[in-house]
C-alpha positions as CSV (number, residue, x, y, z in Angstrom):
1,M,84.0,106.7,116.0
2,K,86.3,108.8,118.1
3,K,88.0,108.1,121.4
4,T,88.1,110.6,123.7
5,E,91.7,110.4,124.5
6,K,94.7,108.9,122.9
7,A,94.4,105.1,122.5
8,C,97.0,102.1,123.6
9,S,105.2,102.4,111.9
10,I,105.4,103.5,108.5
11,A,103.1,102.4,105.7
12,L,104.8,100.0,102.8
13,A,103.1,101.2,100.5
14,S,103.0,98.5,97.8
15,T,103.8,99.9,94.3
16,A,101.3,99.0,91.9
17,M,102.5,97.5,88.5
18,V,99.9,97.3,85.7
19,L,101.9,95.7,82.4
20,F,100.9,95.9,79.1
21,L,102.1,94.5,75.3
22,M,103.7,97.2,73.0
23,F,104.4,96.2,69.1
24,A,106.0,99.1,67.0
25,L,108.3,99.1,64.5
26,S,110.9,96.7,66.3
27,M,111.6,96.1,69.6
28,A,111.4,97.9,72.2
29,S,112.0,98.6,76.0
30,A,111.5,100.5,78.7
31,S,113.9,101.2,81.7
32,P,114.9,103.6,84.5
33,E,117.8,104.0,82.6
34,Q,119.3,103.3,79.0
35,N,119.9,99.8,78.1
36,P,120.1,99.0,74.4
37,Q,119.4,95.3,73.2
38,T,122.0,94.8,70.2
39,I,121.1,92.6,67.0
40,V,123.5,91.3,64.9
41,P,122.9,93.0,61.4
42,S,123.7,91.0,58.3
43,D,126.6,91.8,56.3
44,I,126.9,94.9,53.9
45,S,128.5,94.0,51.0
46,S,130.7,96.1,48.5
47,G,130.1,95.8,44.6
48,T,132.6,95.2,42.0
49,G,134.4,98.5,40.6
50,D,134.9,101.7,43.5
51,S,132.7,102.2,46.6
52,S,130.7,105.0,44.9
53,D,128.8,102.3,43.8
54,D,128.0,100.3,46.8
55,K,124.2,100.5,47.6
56,L,123.3,100.4,51.3
57,V,119.9,99.2,52.7
58,L,118.2,99.7,55.6
59,S,115.2,96.5,55.8
60,E,111.3,97.4,56.5
61,L,111.7,97.2,60.3
62,S,109.7,93.9,61.8
63,T,108.9,92.5,65.4
64,E,108.9,89.3,64.1
65,G,111.7,87.0,66.4
66,I,112.1,89.5,68.7
67,N,110.9,89.6,72.7
68,I,108.4,92.1,72.8
69,A,109.3,94.4,76.4
70,T,106.8,95.2,78.8
71,E,106.4,99.0,80.1
72,S,105.4,100.1,83.7
73,I,102.7,102.8,84.5
74,Q,103.1,104.8,87.9
75,P,99.5,104.3,89.4
76,A,98.0,107.3,90.6
77,A,99.8,109.0,93.5
78,L,97.6,110.4,96.2
79,K,97.8,114.2,97.4
80,I,96.4,116.1,99.9
81,T,94.6,119.8,100.1
82,E,94.9,121.1,103.4
83,T,92.5,124.0,104.8
84,R,92.4,125.5,108.0
85,I,88.8,125.2,109.5
86,T,89.1,127.2,112.7
87,T,90.8,130.2,113.6
88,S,90.4,131.5,117.0
89,K,93.2,131.2,119.4
90,S,91.6,128.8,121.6
91,E,91.9,125.0,122.0
92,Q,90.3,123.0,119.6
93,S,90.5,119.4,119.3
94,D,88.5,115.7,118.6
95,P,87.8,116.4,115.2
96,V,85.1,113.9,113.4
97,I,83.6,113.9,110.2
98,Y,80.5,113.2,108.3
99,G,79.3,114.0,104.7
100,G,79.9,117.5,105.0
101,K,79.9,118.2,108.5
102,I,83.0,118.5,111.1
103,A,82.6,118.5,114.8
104,W,84.8,119.0,117.2
105,T,85.0,120.2,121.3
106,D,86.0,124.1,121.4
107,Y,87.7,125.4,124.5
108,R,87.4,129.1,123.6
109,N,86.4,131.3,126.7
110,E,87.7,128.7,129.3
111,K,85.2,126.3,128.6
112,S,84.5,123.1,126.5
113,D,81.2,123.0,124.3
114,V,80.8,121.2,120.9
115,Y,81.3,123.1,117.9
116,L,80.0,122.3,114.2
117,Y,81.3,123.6,110.9
118,D,79.4,123.1,107.4
119,L,81.8,122.8,104.3
120,S,78.7,123.6,101.7
121,T,77.6,127.1,104.2
122,K,80.9,127.6,105.5
123,K,79.1,128.4,108.7
124,Q,79.9,127.1,112.4
125,I,77.5,126.6,114.5
126,K,78.0,126.1,118.9
127,I,75.8,123.3,119.4
128,T,76.2,122.9,123.2
129,N,76.4,125.9,125.6
130,S,76.8,124.2,129.0
131,G,80.5,124.6,129.1
132,H,81.0,121.4,130.1
133,A,80.4,119.1,126.8
134,F,83.2,117.3,124.9
135,F,82.7,115.7,122.0
136,S,82.1,112.3,120.9
137,T,80.9,111.6,117.6
138,M,78.2,111.7,114.4
139,Y,76.7,109.9,112.3
140,G,73.9,111.7,109.1
141,N,72.2,113.9,111.4
142,K,72.5,112.9,114.3
143,I,75.4,114.4,116.8
144,L,76.4,112.6,119.9
145,W,78.2,114.2,123.2
146,Q,78.8,113.9,126.9
147,D,78.3,116.6,128.9
148,W,79.6,116.7,133.0
149,S,77.6,119.8,134.2
150,D,76.9,117.8,137.2
151,S,80.8,116.7,138.4
152,E,79.0,113.5,139.8
153,N,76.8,112.3,136.9
154,G,77.8,112.3,133.2
155,S,75.0,113.0,130.9
156,V,74.9,111.4,127.4
157,Y,73.5,113.2,124.7
158,I,72.0,113.0,121.2
159,Q,70.7,115.5,118.8
160,D,69.0,115.6,115.4
161,L,70.7,118.7,113.3
162,S,67.8,118.6,111.1
163,T,65.6,119.2,113.6
164,N,67.6,120.6,116.8
165,K,65.7,117.9,118.8
166,K,68.3,117.2,121.6
167,T,67.4,113.6,123.4
168,L,69.2,112.5,126.8
169,I,70.4,108.7,126.4
170,T,71.6,108.1,129.6
171,T,73.6,109.0,132.7
172,L,77.1,107.9,133.6
173,S,78.9,108.0,137.2
174,D,82.2,107.9,134.9
175,A,83.3,109.3,131.4
176,F,83.2,106.8,128.3
177,D,86.0,106.3,126.2
178,S,84.8,106.1,123.1
179,A,81.4,106.1,121.2
180,S,80.1,105.5,117.7
181,I,76.9,105.0,115.6
182,Y,75.7,103.0,112.7
183,G,72.2,103.5,111.8
184,D,69.8,103.4,115.1
185,K,72.6,101.9,117.0
186,I,74.7,103.6,119.3
187,V,77.4,102.1,120.9
188,F,80.4,103.1,123.7
189,T,82.3,101.7,126.7
190,T,82.9,102.1,130.1
191,W,84.5,101.0,132.7
192,G,84.9,97.4,131.2
193,A,81.2,97.7,130.1
194,L,80.4,97.4,126.7
195,L,76.8,99.1,126.0
196,M,74.3,99.9,123.6
197,Y,71.9,102.2,123.3
198,D,68.9,101.5,120.2
199,L,67.4,104.8,119.2
200,S,64.3,102.8,117.3
201,T,63.6,101.1,120.8
202,K,65.0,103.5,123.0
203,K,66.5,100.9,125.1
204,L,69.9,100.8,126.4
205,T,71.6,97.3,127.3
206,Q,75.0,95.9,127.9
207,T,76.7,93.2,125.2
208,P,77.8,90.1,126.8
209,T,81.5,90.4,126.6
210,N,83.6,88.0,128.0
211,V,86.3,91.0,128.7
212,N,86.8,94.1,129.9
213,A,85.7,96.1,126.5
214,A,87.5,99.7,125.5
215,Y,88.0,101.6,122.7
216,S,84.9,100.4,120.5
217,D,83.7,101.1,117.2
218,I,80.3,100.0,114.8
219,Y,79.4,98.9,111.5
220,G,76.6,97.3,110.2
221,N,76.0,94.1,112.9
222,K,79.8,94.0,114.2
223,I,81.4,95.6,117.0
224,V,84.8,95.6,117.3
225,Y,86.8,96.8,120.8
226,C,89.8,96.1,122.7
227,S,90.1,94.2,125.8
228,N,91.4,96.1,129.0
229,F,92.3,93.0,131.3
230,P,93.1,94.1,135.1
231,D,96.5,92.6,134.9
232,E,100.1,94.1,135.7
233,N,101.0,93.9,132.2
234,N,97.9,95.8,130.9
235,N,97.2,93.2,128.2
236,T,95.3,93.9,125.2
237,N,94.2,92.2,122.4
238,I,91.3,93.1,119.7
239,Y,87.8,91.2,119.6
240,M,84.5,91.2,117.6
241,Y,80.9,91.2,118.8
242,D,78.5,89.9,115.7
243,L,75.1,91.3,116.8
244,S,73.2,88.8,114.4
245,A,74.7,85.9,115.6
246,S,75.1,86.6,119.5
247,K,78.8,85.9,119.0
248,E,82.0,87.0,120.2
249,T,84.9,86.3,118.0
250,Q,88.9,87.2,119.4
251,I,90.9,88.7,116.1
252,T,94.5,88.9,118.0
253,T,96.6,87.0,120.3
254,H,99.5,88.9,121.1
255,A,98.5,90.5,123.6
256,S,99.1,94.1,122.0
257,G,96.3,95.2,120.2
258,C,94.2,98.7,120.7
259,S,91.9,101.5,119.5
260,P,90.2,99.5,116.6
261,A,88.1,100.3,113.9
262,I,85.6,98.9,111.8
263,Y,84.6,99.7,107.8
264,G,83.0,96.8,105.5
265,N,84.5,93.7,106.4
266,R,88.0,95.3,107.4
267,I,89.0,96.4,111.2
268,V,92.4,98.2,111.9
269,W,94.1,98.8,115.1
270,E,97.1,100.1,116.7
271,D,99.6,97.3,117.8
272,D,103.2,97.4,119.5
273,R,104.0,93.4,119.4
274,N,107.0,94.9,117.6
275,G,107.9,97.1,120.6
276,N,106.7,99.9,118.5
277,Y,103.3,100.7,117.7
278,D,102.4,99.8,113.9
279,I,98.8,99.6,112.1
280,Y,97.3,96.9,111.5
281,M,94.3,95.3,109.4
282,Y,92.1,92.3,109.6
283,D,89.6,91.1,107.0
284,I,86.6,89.4,108.5
285,S,85.8,87.5,105.2
286,T,89.4,86.0,104.1
287,K,90.4,85.7,107.8
288,K,93.9,87.4,106.7
289,E,95.8,89.6,109.0
290,T,97.8,92.3,107.2
291,Q,100.7,94.5,108.8
292,I,100.0,98.3,107.4
293,T,103.0,100.2,108.6
294,T,106.7,98.4,109.0
295,N,109.2,101.0,110.5
296,P,110.7,101.9,113.6
297,S,108.6,105.1,114.2
298,A,105.2,105.2,116.0
299,S,101.9,105.1,114.2
300,R,98.6,105.3,116.3
301,S,95.0,106.1,116.1
302,P,93.7,104.5,112.9
303,A,90.7,105.1,111.2
304,I,89.4,103.8,108.1
305,Y,86.9,104.5,104.9
306,S,86.7,101.9,102.3
307,D,90.4,101.3,100.9
308,R,91.7,104.3,103.0
309,I,93.4,104.0,106.2
310,V,94.2,106.9,108.2
311,W,96.2,107.0,111.2
312,E,98.7,109.7,113.1
313,D,102.7,109.0,112.7
314,D,105.8,110.4,113.8
315,R,108.4,109.3,111.4
316,N,109.5,112.8,110.9
317,G,110.3,113.7,114.1
318,N,107.1,115.0,115.1
319,W,103.3,113.7,114.2
320,D,101.9,114.1,111.0
321,I,99.0,112.4,109.3
322,Y,99.2,109.7,107.0
323,V,96.9,108.5,104.2
324,Y,97.3,104.9,102.7
325,D,95.1,103.4,100.0
326,L,94.8,99.7,100.2
327,S,93.5,99.8,96.0
328,T,96.6,101.1,94.9
329,G,99.6,100.5,97.4
330,Q,100.0,104.7,97.3
331,E,100.7,107.1,100.5
332,C,101.0,110.2,101.1
333,H,100.7,112.7,104.5
334,T,99.7,116.2,106.0
335,T,102.3,119.0,105.9
336,D,105.3,118.4,108.0
337,K,105.5,121.0,109.6
338,S,103.7,120.6,113.2
339,D,102.4,117.8,115.5
340,Q,99.2,116.8,113.9
341,Y,96.9,114.4,115.6
342,D,93.9,112.6,116.4
343,P,92.6,112.0,112.3
344,D,89.2,111.1,111.1
345,I,88.3,110.0,107.6
346,Y,84.9,110.1,105.7
347,S,85.2,109.8,101.8
348,D,87.8,111.5,100.6
349,R,88.1,113.9,103.4
350,I,90.4,113.7,106.4
351,V,89.9,115.9,109.5
352,W,93.1,116.0,112.4
353,T,94.0,118.7,114.9
354,D,96.8,120.7,113.9
355,I,99.3,123.1,115.9
356,R,100.9,124.6,113.2
357,N,99.5,127.9,114.3
358,G,100.5,127.6,118.2
359,N,97.7,126.2,119.5
360,P,95.7,123.5,118.6
361,D,93.3,123.9,115.5
362,I,91.1,121.8,113.0
363,Y,92.0,121.1,109.9
364,I,90.8,119.4,106.8
365,G,92.3,117.7,103.7
366,F,90.7,116.5,100.4
367,V,92.5,113.4,99.1
368,S,93.0,113.5,95.2
369,N,94.6,110.8,93.1
370,V,97.3,112.6,90.7
371,L,98.4,111.1,87.6
372,Q,101.6,110.4,87.5
373,P,104.1,110.9,84.3
374,K,104.5,107.0,82.9
375,P,108.0,106.2,81.0
376,P,107.4,107.0,77.3
377,V,107.1,104.4,74.1
378,V,109.4,104.9,71.4
379,S,109.2,104.3,67.7
380,F,110.6,106.1,64.7
381,S,110.8,105.5,61.3
382,A,113.9,106.0,58.5
383,S,113.6,106.7,55.2
384,P,114.9,106.1,52.3
385,T,115.4,102.6,53.4
386,S,118.1,101.3,50.3
387,G,120.1,103.4,47.8
388,N,123.8,104.5,46.5
389,V,126.0,105.0,49.0
390,P,126.8,107.7,50.0
391,L,123.3,107.4,51.5
392,K,121.6,110.3,53.4
393,V,118.7,108.8,55.5
394,Q,115.9,110.5,57.0
395,F,115.5,109.5,60.9
396,S,112.0,110.4,62.0
397,D,110.5,110.1,66.0
398,K,107.2,109.0,66.5
399,S,107.6,108.2,69.9
400,T,104.6,108.4,72.2
401,G,104.7,109.7,76.3
402,S,106.2,113.0,76.2
403,P,109.7,112.7,75.7
404,T,112.0,115.2,76.8
405,I,115.6,113.7,75.7
406,W,116.8,112.3,72.8
407,K,120.1,110.2,71.8
408,W,120.3,109.2,68.0
409,T,123.4,106.0,68.0
410,F,123.7,105.6,64.3
411,G,125.9,102.6,64.7
412,D,129.3,104.4,63.0
413,G,130.4,106.0,66.0
414,K,128.3,109.1,65.1
415,T,125.1,110.3,67.4
416,S,122.7,113.0,67.9
417,T,120.3,114.5,70.1
418,L,118.0,116.1,68.1
419,K,114.2,114.8,68.0
420,S,114.7,114.2,64.5
421,S,118.0,113.5,62.5
422,V,119.5,113.4,59.0
423,H,122.6,110.9,58.6
424,T,124.3,109.8,55.6
425,Y,126.3,106.6,55.5
426,G,129.3,106.8,53.7
427,K,130.7,103.4,53.0
428,A,129.4,99.8,53.4
429,G,129.7,98.1,56.7
430,K,127.3,96.5,59.9
431,Y,125.3,99.1,61.6
432,T,123.3,98.9,64.5
433,I,121.1,102.1,65.0
434,S,119.0,102.9,68.4
435,L,116.9,105.5,69.6
436,M,117.0,106.5,73.2
437,I,114.1,108.3,74.6
438,K,113.5,110.1,78.2
439,N,111.1,111.8,80.3
440,A,110.7,112.8,84.3
441,A,109.4,108.8,84.7
442,G,112.0,106.5,82.4
443,S,113.4,105.8,79.7
444,S,112.8,103.7,76.8
445,T,115.2,102.4,73.6
446,K,114.8,100.7,70.4
447,T,117.4,99.6,68.1
448,H,117.0,99.0,64.3
449,T,119.0,96.4,62.2
450,V,120.5,97.5,59.1
451,K,119.9,94.6,56.8
452,P,121.9,95.1,53.5
453,E,121.7,93.7,50.4
454,N,124.2,92.7,48.0
455,I,124.2,94.9,45.4
456,L,126.2,94.7,42.2
457,S,127.6,97.8,40.3
458,A,126.5,98.2,36.7
């Protein structure tokens, strides 16, 4: 769907957490900062005679009786890789994308025509030549627009890109505010009427709604639109019409929703019930409404494809394009340099209008998931585990997760920042040994208990 004018805040990304159990030689815990747990060790007793006969035993390490800690894994972060599509000095606007093709309205030479760009061939094609064409929507190999060469009546055309055959759908006395295609069905709204054209039967019909309809979209047999009540407050709600059941359903009741879009069982729209425009979503199957953005900025003109929602957002002082992934709770946005608006989405591709170069250009962004670093998982070994004091012990780091910082605490006041370390115990006593490791994602700490045996001197 694409709207021919701007329709009547911030994504609260829910951080996805995955828990897993970790067994090592003793006990591990992951945290944003060092937080070692203390285990009270058994006593180390001296033998009879002088202290050179005392022995120290480091017990074999075990998780028995210890709570096993959990560690959070960061979900993959979203990233948008941006590419400029148009380079002329004229104005380009209202882009849409389907598959590997992008179309838009282009105002070069002080005229307006529809242009198309093929991502596979990297070629730009001029679709219309009237100088009065305004782009609307695209589906498969079909591209639809309205032409106002006749100032009194507009013509709605559809063209098959595979055959270049152009067909006149209908004429209108007023421009439609939106149009969308799904399969053989084209829907658009004009002056409150919800119209549908069937490409297979070549028939134009008016869908019987109980409200004046505006800004429509279609997916399968379901059409969504907002009401446009002719009252002084211009109250609007979101409605859905099921073609298979010939039934209209009111989705919202706050008289504040507009600009709906639909994909599968999900409807998204902009809503100013809280005093600013937020993005909302409704799941048709569960009948559950979810507020996607929640802060005081304005979030408008949403579009949806599968699990991803895009919209324009002014939280940074200018309009940026934001994308939110429903499956991971991750969010990202386009380069914050200038106003960007009119987003559309297909699969992992987003298109929008961008004025960073001084005039409105068309840009595309490829959305990808970038793996976040995980907190490290600490583990180490000690050898030997018993012997006469002074006892020299080799502590070897066995941790995973690419730690970059190590801190050993040997329980006798001595520390080390080496990856693996040798430490000598000079006398008997109570010792708690810990290793804390860190990387960019977090830290993990493990403590070992020194459990001596009572060794009698010879």
